[in-house]
C-alpha positions in Angstrom: 59.4 47.7 1.5 62.0 46.5 4.1 58.7 47.8 6.5 56.3 45.7 5.0 57.7 42.3 5.5 56.5 40.8 8.6 59.0 37.9 10.0 56.6 35.4 10.4 55.4 35.9 7.8 57.5 35.3 5.4 59.5 33.2 7.3 56.3 30.5 7.3 56.1 31.1 3.8 59.2 30.6 3.1 59.6 27.1 5.4 56.8 26.0 3.9 57.7 26.6 0.3 60.5 24.3 1.0 59.2 21.9 3.1 56.5 21.6 0.2 59.4 20.9 -2.6 61.6 19.0 -0.4 58.2 16.6 0.0 57.7 16.8 -3.9 61.5 15.8 -4.6 61.3 13.0 -1.9 58.1 11.3 -4.0 60.8 11.4 -7.2 63.8 9.8 -5.4 61.2 7.3 -4.6 60.7 6.8 -8.2 63.9 6.7 -9.5 64.8 3.2 -8.1 63.3 1.9 -11.2 63.8 4.3 -13.3 67.5 4.8 -13.1 67.3 8.7 -12.6 70.1 10.4 -11.5 68.5 13.9 -11.1 65.9 13.4 -8.5 68.8 13.0 -6.2 70.0 16.2 -7.2 67.2 18.0 -6.8 66.0 16.5 -3.3 69.7 17.9 -1.8 69.4 20.8 -3.5 65.6 20.7 -1.6 67.5 19.6 1.3 69.9 22.2 1.6 67.4 25.2 0.6 65.2 24.4 3.7 68.0 23.9 6.1 69.0 27.3 5.6 65.7 28.8 6.1 65.8 27.0 9.4 69.3 28.5 10.5 68.1 31.6 8.4 65.1 32.8 10.5 66.4 30.7 13.8 65.3 34.1 16.1 61.7 33.2 15.7 61.3 29.7 15.7 61.4 27.7 18.4 65.3 27.6 19.7 64.0 24.0 21.3 63.8 22.6 17.7 66.0 24.2 15.2 68.8 22.1 15.9 67.1 19.1 15.6 65.6 19.7 12.2 68.5 21.2 10.8 70.7 18.0 11.9 67.7 15.2 10.6 68.0 17.0 7.4 72.0 17.2 7.8 72.1 13.4 7.7 69.5 12.6 5.2 71.6 14.9 2.7 74.7 13.7 3.5 73.7 10.6 2.1 71.6 12.3 -0.5 75.4 14.3 -1.6 77.3 10.3 -1.4 75.3 9.5 -4.1 75.3 12.5 -6.2 78.8 12.5 -6.3 79.3 9.2 -7.7 76.8 10.6 -10.5 79.0 13.0 -11.3 82.4 10.8 -11.0 80.5 8.7 -13.5 79.9 11.1 -15.7 83.0 13.3 -16.2 84.7 9.2 -16.0 82.4 8.4 -19.1 82.6 11.7 -21.1 86.7 11.1 -20.8 86.2 7.1 -22.1 84.3 8.7 -25.8 87.5 10.5 -26.5 90.2 8.0 -25.6 91.8 5.4 -28.7 93.9 2.9 -27.2 91.8 -0.4 -26.3 93.7 -1.0 -23.3 92.6 2.0 -21.6 89.1 2.0 -22.9 88.9 -1.4 -21.2 90.0 -0.8 -17.8 88.3 3.1 -17.8 85.1 0.8 -18.1 85.9 -1.0 -15.6 86.0 2.1 -13.1 82.9 3.3 -14.5 81.3 -0.2 -13.4 82.6 0.0 -9.9 81.0 2.8 -9.3 77.5 2.5 -10.9 78.0 -1.0 -8.5 78.6 1.9 -5.9 76.1 4.4 -6.5 73.0 1.2 -6.5 74.7 0.8 -3.1 74.1 4.3 -2.1 70.8 4.5 -3.8 69.9 1.7 -2.1 70.8 3.2 1.5 68.4 6.0 0.2 65.4 4.6 -0.7 65.4 2.8 3.3 65.9 6.1 5.1 63.5 8.3 2.9 60.8 4.8 3.6 61.7 5.6 7.1 61.3 9.4 6.8 58.0 10.9 8.5 57.8 14.2 8.8 56.2 14.6 12.2 58.4 12.3 13.5 61.8 13.6 12.0 61.0 17.2 11.9 58.2 17.7 14.8 56.1 20.4 15.1 57.9 21.9 12.0 54.3 22.5 10.1 52.2 24.1 12.7 55.1 25.9 15.4 53.6 29.4 14.0 50.4 28.5 15.1 51.0 27.5 18.3 52.5 31.4 19.0 51.0 33.7 21.5 51.1 37.5 19.9 53.3 38.6 22.7 56.0 35.6 21.4 55.2 36.4 18.1 56.1 40.3 18.9 59.2 39.6 20.7 59.8 37.5 17.6 59.4 40.1 15.2 62.1 42.1 17.1 64.0 40.2 17.5 64.7 39.4 14.0 64.9 42.6 12.1 67.7 43.6 14.2 70.0 40.5 13.3 68.5 40.0 9.9 71.0 42.2 8.6 74.0 40.8 10.5 73.2 36.8 9.4 74.0 38.3 5.7 76.9 40.2 7.1 78.1 36.9 9.2 78.0 35.1 6.1 79.7 37.8 4.1 82.8 37.9 6.4 82.8 33.6 6.8 83.5 33.7 2.6 86.3 36.4 3.4 87.7 34.7 5.7 88.8 32.6 3.2 90.1 35.2 0.7 94.1 34.7 1.3 93.9 31.3 0.1 91.8 31.9 -3.2 95.8 32.4 -4.3 96.4 28.7 -3.2 95.5 26.2 -5.1 97.2 23.0 -3.6 94.8 24.3 -0.2 92.0 22.0 -1.6 90.5 21.9 2.2 90.3 25.3 2.2 88.9 26.1 -1.0 86.2 23.3 0.0 85.4 25.3 3.0 85.2 29.0 0.9 82.6 27.0 -1.9 80.2 25.8 1.4 80.5 29.9 2.3 79.6 30.7 -0.2 76.6 28.1 -0.4 75.3 29.1 2.5 75.6 33.0 1.8 73.8 32.5 -1.5 70.8 31.0 0.1 70.8 33.2 2.8 69.9 36.0 0.5 67.5 34.0 -1.6 65.6 33.5 1.4 65.5 37.1 2.2 65.3 38.6 -1.2 61.6 39.4 -0.5 62.8 42.0 2.0 66.0 43.8 -0.2 64.7 43.1 -3.7 66.6 43.1 -7.1 69.5 45.2 -5.4 70.9 41.7 -4.0 70.5 39.6 -7.1 74.1 40.3 -8.0 75.6 39.6 -5.4 73.1 36.4 -5.1 74.4 35.4 -8.7 78.7 36.8 -7.9 78.0 33.9 -4.8 76.2 31.1 -6.9 78.8 31.9 -9.2 81.8 31.3 -6.7 79.8 28.1 -5.6 79.5 26.8 -8.9 83.2 27.2 -9.6 85.0 25.6 -6.2 82.1 23.1 -6.6 83.8 22.0 -9.8 87.3 22.3 -8.8 86.8 20.6 -5.7 84.9 17.2 -8.0 87.9 17.3 -8.9 89.5 17.1 -6.5 87.5 14.2 -5.1 88.1 11.9 -8.3 91.2 12.4 -7.4 91.2 10.9 -4.7 89.1 8.7 -5.6 91.3 6.8 -8.8 94.1 7.3 -6.6 92.0 4.1 -4.7 91.8 2.3 -7.6 95.4 1.7 -8.0 97.0 -1.9 -8.5 100.3 -3.2 -7.6 99.7 -6.1 -9.8 98.6 -4.6 -13.0 100.8 -2.1 -14.5 98.0 -1.9 -17.8 95.5 -1.1 -15.4 97.7 1.8 -13.5 99.0 3.3 -16.4 94.9 4.0 -17.2 94.2 5.7 -13.8 97.1 7.6 -14.3 96.6 8.8 -17.9 93.1 9.7 -16.1 94.6 11.6 -13.2 96.2 13.3 -15.7 93.4 15.1 -17.8 91.5 15.6 -15.0 94.7 17.6 -13.4 94.5 19.6 -16.8 90.9 20.4 -16.2 91.3 21.4 -12.5 93.2 24.2 -13.0 91.3 24.8 -16.0 88.2 25.9 -13.2 91.0 26.8 -11.2 92.1 29.8 -13.4 88.7 31.1 -14.4 87.9 30.8 -10.6 90.4 33.2 -10.1 89.6 35.4 -12.9 86.1 36.4 -11.2 87.0 36.2 -8.0 89.5 39.3 -9.0 86.9 40.8 -11.0 84.6 41.0 -8.4 87.6 43.0 -6.2 88.2 44.9 -8.5 84.3 46.1 -8.6 84.1 46.5 -4.9 81.1 43.9 -4.7 81.3 42.5 -1.4 81.5 46.4 0.1 79.0 47.4 -1.5 76.6 44.6 -0.5 77.5 45.6 3.2 76.2 49.4 2.2 72.8 48.3 0.8 71.7 46.1 3.3 
């Protein structure tokens, strides 16, 4: 199967599909300014990540003077989408908590927090709208849609030879980056390292998904594992960010409000602890199965 796949053909198909999905979600986000639907932002954020990951994976066959430009443009837009998505998650968490509160004072104060976050979310939505209205594919990602057609036969042969020798190294590089953070799995207070481990898991997952046509279903279990790590650490990260957000609400003059904030922090600390222990159990299970060693042998 590996020998039948031409890197340039695979790269063209993958990037074209991701770009099409990215542009489709752009229209959804522009429409959501009127409907207040939060899902288009989430979907476009994921689409931007996948497109950026594909460009990085296929960098050996892409024009070297364009890759960084494309990825940086997409990254900037992704960050704006990320800020909005984070607010959506925080609002969702706190609204769920409010429904379980019984003390009227806590309910009222929690509603104040939610209303503030919703106002901030609307401001972020407007910023995203302005960015997307001004986002024109030819100006922002110059040459992305037609670079393959411009390659000469000699360039194609050189690019293919280069990619065939680097695709395995690309996967192993992503895997090594993930395992670099393994010592911090058992250090729940090291927030920054766990967050970077989540990013490493995401990069490994996207790389494996992009190269799945090359390796087939035998890498599916590694894709599932990296996604599970990404999701688990992502949830932990959201609780960490939410804690910092709540700290910012503390008001020296309003003791009742501060008690509500403290109550919310305590609830999310418990949830964070539960999520962390679930992640550790999953990681230990993967280690017991020697999953990452078999991935090295598979690719």
